[in-house]
C-alpha positions in Angstrom: 269.6 -53.0 136.9 268.8 -54.0 133.3 270.0 -52.3 130.2 268.7 -52.5 126.7 271.6 -52.8 124.3 271.3 -52.9 120.6 273.9 -52.7 117.9 272.5 -51.5 114.6 274.6 -51.5 111.5 273.7 -48.4 109.5 274.3 -47.4 106.0 277.7 -46.6 104.7 278.4 -43.8 102.3 281.2 -44.7 100.0 284.2 -44.7 102.4 282.5 -44.1 105.7 280.9 -46.8 107.8 278.9 -46.1 111.0 277.6 -48.3 113.8 275.1 -47.3 116.5 275.0 -48.7 120.0 272.2 -47.8 122.4 272.4 -48.6 126.2 270.7 -47.0 129.2 270.8 -43.2 128.5 273.6 -43.3 126.0 273.8 -43.6 122.3 277.2 -44.3 120.8 277.8 -43.6 117.1 281.1 -45.0 115.8 282.4 -43.7 112.5 285.1 -45.6 110.6 286.8 -44.7 107.3 287.0 -41.4 105.6 284.7 -38.5 106.5 283.9 -36.6 103.3 281.2 -35.9 100.8 278.1 -38.1 101.3 279.6 -39.5 104.5 279.4 -36.1 106.2 275.7 -35.8 105.3 275.0 -39.4 106.5 276.9 -38.9 109.8 275.1 -35.6 110.4 271.7 -37.3 109.9 272.6 -40.2 112.2 273.9 -37.8 114.9 270.8 -35.6 114.6 268.6 -38.7 115.0 270.6 -39.8 118.0 270.2 -36.3 119.6 266.4 -36.5 119.1 266.1 -39.9 120.6 268.5 -39.7 123.5 267.8 -38.2 126.9 271.4 -38.6 128.2 274.6 -38.5 126.2 275.3 -39.1 122.6 278.9 -40.2 122.1 280.5 -39.8 118.7 283.5 -42.0 118.3 285.8 -40.8 115.4 288.9 -42.7 116.6 288.9 -44.9 113.5 287.9 -42.1 111.2 290.1 -40.1 108.9 288.7 -36.6 109.3 289.6 -32.9 109.8 288.7 -31.3 113.1 286.6 -28.6 111.4 284.5 -31.2 109.5 283.7 -32.9 112.8 282.7 -29.6 114.4 280.5 -28.7 111.4 278.8 -32.1 111.6 278.0 -31.6 115.3 276.8 -28.1 114.9 274.5 -29.0 112.0 273.2 -32.0 113.8 272.4 -29.9 116.8 270.5 -27.4 114.7 268.5 -30.3 113.0 267.7 -31.9 116.3 266.8 -28.8 118.3 265.6 -28.8 120.9 267.7 -31.8 122.1 267.5 -33.1 125.6 271.0 -34.5 125.7 274.7 -33.6 125.3 277.4 -34.6 122.8 280.8 -36.0 123.6 283.4 -36.9 120.9 286.0 -39.5 121.3 289.1 -39.0 119.2 292.8 -40.0 118.9 293.7 -37.1 116.6 295.2 -34.1 118.2 294.0 -31.7 115.4 290.4 -32.9 115.9 290.8 -32.4 119.7 292.1 -28.9 119.2 289.1 -28.0 116.9 286.7 -29.5 119.4 288.3 -27.5 122.2 288.0 -24.3 120.2 284.3 -25.0 119.6 283.8 -25.8 123.2 282.6 -29.4 122.4 283.2 -32.0 125.1 285.7 -34.6 124.0 287.8 -37.5 125.3 291.3 -38.2 123.9 292.3 -41.7 123.2 295.9 -42.7 122.7 
């Protein structure tokens, strides 16, 4: 089985840096730094694009990102609206308990890292 893997460095908005990794039916978007202001808009656009392109799972890794749970939930909801109708699902990876709680309340799939 062959897999196409690409790592694309994407734009950074002030304090937020993102990376995109595409392999098989998964797109992983990794956010690092502080999620605020222009970074929220940039991450939302990248997530919406991932949702439009992917036919499997889009993983949003915010483990190395300083963010509030409600901000992550808002980014995901807005990206889903922008990308509708999407053919894939979203899963968030986080190490922050507050982010995990917000995702659970919004019924967004997540994985907790320690």
